[in-house]
C-alpha positions in Angstrom: 0.0 0.2 0.1 1.3 3.3 -1.1 1.9 6.1 1.5 -0.8 8.9 1.3 1.0 12.1 0.0 -0.3 15.4 1.4 -0.5 18.1 -1.2 -0.7 21.8 -0.4 -3.4 23.8 -1.8 -2.5 26.7 -4.3 -3.5 29.2 -1.6 -1.2 27.6 0.9 1.7 27.5 -1.5 1.2 31.2 -2.5 0.9 32.3 1.0 4.1 30.4 2.1 6.0 31.9 -0.7 5.1 35.5 0.1 5.5 34.9 3.9 9.2 33.7 3.0 9.6 36.7 1.0 8.6 38.9 3.9 11.0 37.1 6.3 13.9 37.1 3.9 13.5 40.9 3.1 13.3 41.6 6.9 10.0 43.3 6.7 8.3 41.0 9.2 6.7 43.8 11.2 3.2 45.4 10.3 4.8 48.9 10.2 7.6 47.9 8.0 5.4 45.8 5.7 3.1 48.6 5.0 5.9 50.8 3.8 6.2 48.3 0.9 2.8 48.6 -0.8 3.4 45.9 -3.3 4.5 43.3 -0.9 2.0 44.4 1.5 -0.8 44.0 -1.0 0.4 40.4 -2.0 0.7 39.5 1.7 -2.9 40.5 2.6 -4.3 39.0 -0.6 -2.6 35.7 -0.1 -3.3 35.7 3.8 -7.0 36.3 3.2 -7.1 33.5 0.5 -5.2 31.1 2.8 -7.6 31.9 5.7 -10.7 31.4 3.7 -9.7 28.2 1.9 -7.4 26.3 4.3 -7.7 27.6 7.8 -11.4 28.0 8.1 -11.9 25.4 5.3 -10.3 22.8 7.3 -11.8 19.7 8.7 -11.5 20.8 12.3 -12.6 24.3 11.6 -15.6 22.8 9.5 -16.7 20.9 12.5 -16.7 23.8 14.8 -18.5 26.0 12.2 -21.2 23.5 11.5 -21.8 23.1 15.1 -22.1 26.7 15.7 -24.4 27.1 12.8 -26.4 24.4 14.1 -26.7 25.9 17.5 -27.2 29.5 16.4 -28.8 29.0 13.0 -27.4 30.1 9.8 -25.1 28.5 7.0 -21.6 27.4 7.4 -20.5 29.1 3.9 -21.8 32.5 5.1 -20.3 31.9 8.5 -16.9 30.9 7.0 -16.7 34.2 5.0 -17.7 36.1 8.2 -15.3 34.7 10.3 -12.5 35.0 7.6 -13.3 38.7 7.8 -13.2 38.8 11.5 -9.8 36.8 11.8 -8.3 39.2 9.1 -9.4 42.4 11.1 -8.2 40.8 14.3 -4.7 40.1 13.0 -4.3 43.7 11.8 -5.8 45.2 15.2 -4.0 46.1 18.3 -4.5 43.8 21.1 -6.8 45.5 23.8 -6.1 43.3 27.0 -3.2 41.6 28.7 0.6 41.9 28.7 0.7 42.7 25.0 -1.9 45.4 25.0 -1.3 47.9 22.2 0.7 45.5 20.0 -0.7 44.6 16.8 -1.5 40.8 16.9 0.3 40.0 13.5 3.4 41.4 14.9 3.3 38.8 17.7 2.9 36.1 14.9 5.9 37.5 13.0 8.1 37.4 16.3 7.5 33.7 16.6 9.4 32.9 13.4 8.4 31.7 9.8 8.1 28.1 11.0 5.6 28.8 13.7 3.5 31.5 11.8 1.0 29.1 10.2 0.4 26.7 13.3 0.0 30.0 15.5 -2.5 31.2 12.8 -4.5 27.9 13.0 -4.3 27.9 16.8 -5.6 31.6 16.8 -8.6 31.0 14.5 -9.7 27.6 16.5 -9.4 29.2 19.9 -10.0 32.9 19.6 -12.3 33.2 16.6 -14.3 30.1 16.8 -13.8 29.0 20.2 -14.9 32.4 21.7 -18.1 32.6 19.4 -19.0 29.0 20.5 -18.5 29.9 24.3 -20.6 33.0 23.7 -23.3 31.0 21.9 -23.9 28.5 24.6 -25.9 29.9 27.3 -24.5 29.7 31.0 -27.5 27.6 32.0 -26.7 25.1 29.5 -23.1 24.8 30.6 -24.3 24.7 34.3 -26.9 21.9 33.6 -24.2 19.7 31.8 -21.7 20.3 34.5 -24.5 19.2 37.2 -25.4 16.1 35.2 -21.6 15.1 35.0 -21.2 15.7 38.6 -24.4 13.6 39.4 -23.1 10.7 37.1 -19.7 10.7 38.7 -21.2 10.6 42.2 -23.3 7.5 41.1 -20.4 5.9 39.7 -18.5 6.4 42.9 -21.4 5.1 45.1 -21.8 2.0 42.9 -18.0 1.2 43.0 -18.3 1.6 46.7 -21.2 -0.9 46.9 -19.3 -3.4 44.8 -16.3 -3.1 47.0 -18.3 -4.2 50.0 
């Protein structure tokens, strides 16, 4: 049986090429990147396409998107485009809370290095964009009820284990 070969999409290949160019030219900061209009435009175009097709189009993000749409209503395709816009804006905006307050989020990604840029981007989308939306969509009562049910089931398991031990 032949090994399965992973092929990168056209969008990922284009984004990785532009990202490499950004790092090699030493323009791995938002302020410096904006000074080079052509490179900045290419970076933004390829980043947006990569976010839409590969990051939010991935299997893991698709599962969260469909669950979110099922819970809140809506269609996954519309949500995918909406969250791509939100991610893109979030990357270009300054952070408002925490120790990195005032720093543009994309600058933090650039500091992690070229090898860690894409995994950090995936983690940001899964945890901050989709994860936060899911937490806001699920009401507190549903969380509390699920927690109570789990606690009761654990208690019953413990009681039955004690009964068997006698």
